[in-house]
Each structure stands twice: as C-alpha cells, then as structure tokens.
N, C-alpha and C positions, 0 to 999 in steps of 0.2 A: 379515588375516582380513576376510571380507566382512561389512559391516554390514547389519542388518535395516532395511528401510523401515518407517516408522511404522505403516502399515496392516497389514503382516505381523506385526509384534511384537504389536499389539493382538489379532490373531486368535489367536496362540499363547497369550497370557495368558488370553483368554476360554475357550479349550479346556481349559486346565489347571484353571481354576476350576470348570468343569462337571464334570470328572472327579473332583476331590476332593470336590465336593458330593454325588456319588452314593454314596460310601462313608459319608459322615457320616449319611445317612438310611437306612442298612441296617435293614430291619425286624426282622432276626434279632439285632441287637445287644442284649446283656443290659442290663437296668436294675436298679438297686439297690432293694431293698425295705426298709422300716423294720424294725427289730428286732421280732420277734414276742413275745419274753419275755426275762427275765433269769435267769441261773443262781441258784438259791436258796442255793448253798453259799457260805461265807465266802471272800472274796478275789476274787470275780468282779467285775472293775472295768470290763469293756467296752472296754478300751483297745487291744485287739488290732488290728493293721493288716489290711487286706484282703489275701488271698493274691495273689501275682503271677499274671497271666493267662497261660495257655498256656505255662507253664514246662516242662511235660513233654509229649512227643509222645503222641498218643492211640493206644492199642491197636496197638502196633508189629507190623508184619508181617501183621496180621489184616484191617485195614480201610484199607489204602492208605498209612498213615503210614510214614515210614522208620524202620528200627531205630535207636534212640538210640545215639550214640557211647558206647562203654564199657559197653553193656548186658551182663547176664549175669555169670557168675562166671569164665569162662575167662581165665586170665592174671592174676587178681586175687590179692592177698596179704592180704586182710582176715582178721581172726581167725576170723570165721564168715561164710560166703557161701552162699546157697541160691537157685538158680534153677529147681529141680525138674526139670531136664532129664534126670537119670539115674533118675527115678522112673516107675513104671507108672501110666498113666491109670486112674482109678477106684479107686486104692489109697491108703493112708496113705503119705506120702513116705518114701523110704529114709532110715534114720537118725533118724526121728521116731517118737514114740509118741502114742497117743490121750490127750488131756486131757479126761477125762470131764466132761460137762455135769451137769445135774440133771434129776430126773424120769426118765421112761422113754425118753429120746431116744437113738437109736443114733448112731454116728459120722456126722457130716454134712460134715466138712471133708476133701476128697480131691483128688488130683491130677487136673487137667483139661486139655483141649487145645482148648476152644472159644473161649478168649480168653487172651492173654498179652502181656506187655510186651516180652519178648525170647525168643529160641529158639522152642520149640513147646509148652511146658507152663507152667502156673501152678497155684497152689493155689486151690480153689474151695469156698465154703460156700454151701449153698442150704437154707434152712429157714424155715418159717412159724410154727414153734412155739418158744417161749422155752426157753432152756437147752440149746441144741445143743452137741454135743461139738466140741472144737477139736483141734489137734495141738500137740505141744511138742517142743522140741529142748534137750537137756542142754547147759549151759554149763560143765560140769565141767572140760573141757580148755582153757579160756580163761585160766586163771590170774587175775591181778589184773583182767583185762578183764571177767570175770564180774561185777565190781562196777562200778567207774567205766568208762564206755564211751560211745561214740556208736553209735546204731542208725539204720537206714534201711529203709523198706519202701515199695513201690508198691502201691496198691490201686485197685480200680474197683468201683463199685456199679451194678448193672443199673438202667437207667432205662426206664420210670417205676418208682420204688421204692414199695413199699406204704406207705400212710399210714393213720393212725387218726384218729378224730374227737377223741380226747384226745391229749395230748402223747406222742410216742414214734415209733418205738422208740428206746430207749437201747441202742446197739450198740457193743461193745468189739471192736477189731480186733487189737491187740497188747497183751500183758500180760507183765510179768516176774514169775516165780514165785519163791517162797522163804519163809524164815521172817521175814515182815514182817506188817504190819497186814492181817488177814483174808486172808493167803496170797498176795496178788498186788498189784502196782502197775500200773494200767492206763495205759500210756504212749501209746497211740493209741486214743482213746475218743471216741465221738460220740453225740449225741442229736438227733433230728429233731423240729422243731415242726410244728404242723398246717399251717403255710404251706409246708412243705418245706425251710425253711432249717435249717442244721445248727449246733449248738453243739459246740465242742471242749472236752474235759475232760481233766484229770489227776486220776485218781480211784482210790479203793479200794473194795472191796465193802461195807464198813460205812459209807461216805459220810462218814467222819470226816476225810478228806483227799482232794483238796487244793485245786483251784481250777477255774474254767471261764470261758469267753467268753460273749458274747451269742450269740443265734441269728442268725447273719449270713452263713454260708458256704454256697456252692452246691457240694456234694460228692457227693450221690447222683445224679449226672448222666450216668452211662455213659461217663465219661472217666477216664483214669489220673491219679492224684494221688500226690505224693511226700510222705511224712511222715518226719521225722527227730526223734530225741530224744537228749538227753544226761542221764545220771544220774551223780551223785557221792555215794555213801553217806557219805563222810567229812564232808561239809558238809550232807548231807540236802538236796541241791539238784537241780533239774530244769530243762531248757529244751526247747522244742519249735519245730520249723520246718515250715511247710506250703508245698510247691512253692517252696522256696528262701527264703522270708521267715519271720523269727522272729515268733512269736506272743507278744507281750509279756505278755498277760494270763495266760498259763500258766506263766510263769517263777516259780519259788520257790526260796528258800534259807533253810531253817529253822534251820540251824546244827547243829554237831556235838552228838550226843546227843539231838536232838529226837525225841519220840515221835509227832509228828503224822504224818509219813510212815513212820517206823520202818523205814527201809531197812536191810537187813543189809549186812555188809561185802561179801558176794558173793551174787548171785542164782543159783538152782539151774538155771533153765530159762527159755526164752522161749516163751510160748504164742502161737500164730498161728491166726487163723480168727475168724469172727463168732459171738459169743454175745450175745443180747439178753434183756431181763428183763421184757418186757411180755407180755400175753396173746397168744393166737394172732392172727397177722396175716391180712389178707384174701387175701394171696398171698405166696409166698416172698420173703424178702430175699436176693438173690443177690449175692455179693461174690467178687472174684478178688484174689489177692495174688501178687506176683512180686518177684524180685531183692532178697531180704532180705540185709542185711549188718550186721555188728557189728565195730567196730574201735576203736583207741585215739584216732584223730583223726576229725574230721568227714568224712563220706564224700561228701556232695553228691548231687544228683539227676540227674547225667548219666553 
C-alpha cells in the first residue's frame, strides 16, 4: 500500500476537521430550553428521558421522505390495525362511529388526504373550539386484548400550533373508553405551556389519575411522532413510549383492585382524534393520525 507523505496527510486531516466543524455550528440545530412548569398532579417526578431524535420519518410520501418500512396495515396480523386507506376522504372512517364531544360542536375528526404517514389517507382533526367530536372503534372483537394490550399511533400537529397567553391547550389524542373512572383513560395526552413545550400525561377526565412529566418535549412541530402505550387492568398498570423511548415518569403500577385508575377488565372502544378543554383558540389546532395498531405484544415504530 502506498504511504502518504507528511504534508499530504496533514492536508487531509485539516480538511476533515473543517468539514466536521461546519456541521457542529449548524444554526438550525435545536437547543434545549429549561422546563416551563411542572405538572400539579401527584406522581409527576420529572424523571422522563428526552425522546429519541428523528426516530420516525417525516410525512411519508408527502414531503419527500421515504415511506417507512412496514408502514400501513397490508400484510399485518395485529389484533386491530387502521391506516384509513379504505375510507372516504371527508367522512368518518369506515367501521368507526362518532364519539361526541361537548357543547354544540359538530364532528371534527374526518378522513383526509393532505398529510399521511403511509398510503394516501390519514385521520384529521381541525378545531379551534373546545370539546370537538372524535371517532371511536369498538374493541368488542378483540377478546382478552380489549383489556391487556399494546397500542401504537403516529400523530402530527400542524406547525405553528396556536398558543394562549395562559397555559394550554390540554389536548387528548387517544383515549380508551369503558366503565372506568370518568368513562375514559387518556393514554396519549398532551398539554402545551406558553413556551410551546409539551407535557405528556396519563390522565382521566376527573383528574384523579394518574401522572405527568415536566413541560419539556417538542411535539407540536409539524413532524410525525410515534406514541406507544401498554395497559394491564389486572395490575392497574401503564407504560408509555415516545418515538421508541420509554417515558419513565408516566409509568405506574397501582396494583390489583386499585380504584385510582379503576381500569375495567376490558375496554369497550378506542377513541381517536383531538379534543381539548380550554377556551377558543386563536386558530385551529390541526392534528393528523395514521397507522393505529393494537396487539398482544409491543408493536414498535417502524
């Protein structure tokens, strides 16, 4: 093998240092901001790790990113899988029913084709008024999986998201319905601080359960994120993963018979779509959902 002369080796080393330095000073690189506030609910310990960066491709097929491997429901054997491909744009998805909100809000969660993670369709909620209707899918045919199961959803919030001068909005994305505390367990639940940072919650409508993180996540950013949850009614326990990383602050295990979460042996339905509980926003909060799955084992984000 030909050896490099000393002057040539030095030139190569200097070029390599120059190239690596240009990446390190990228003005678009994100910076971490201090926590804006802490969750007032018991159990919020602020111990959650930061989510993995760029774990999920952005807006597959719509803005140049490749379609993720294994996306969609074709060929999958999950107990429940929904990619909205067989549903009509502008309508409630096939096999789903409207989950009424509150107040005088008409249905706001419909099939759309303007953004998607896979295929050509996704589910979309667009509302600037609290209490928007969602959609729900019965879990009656899942047997024991309607109780203990793993779930996964991809979601994307349009950026810039509306902000209030006071804390909010508190927006629920996925909730398990049934005969439990205040009728639902919010398994993918978020709240935005005035800084734009997001708190993750495991929550019930009466706020008597369960726990939350600090306001530290960048999620209302116009990119697809992957949320996974695990529920086990026999032990009244729950786990949550964001973009492939477990969020330790959301994990709980209250023990058999606990009334804190009051999970039933089986949930009746999964509710999907965005509902928030603050006053009217200055502009609509727009959210897309795709590639929902429920199964007996962890599904993952790919």
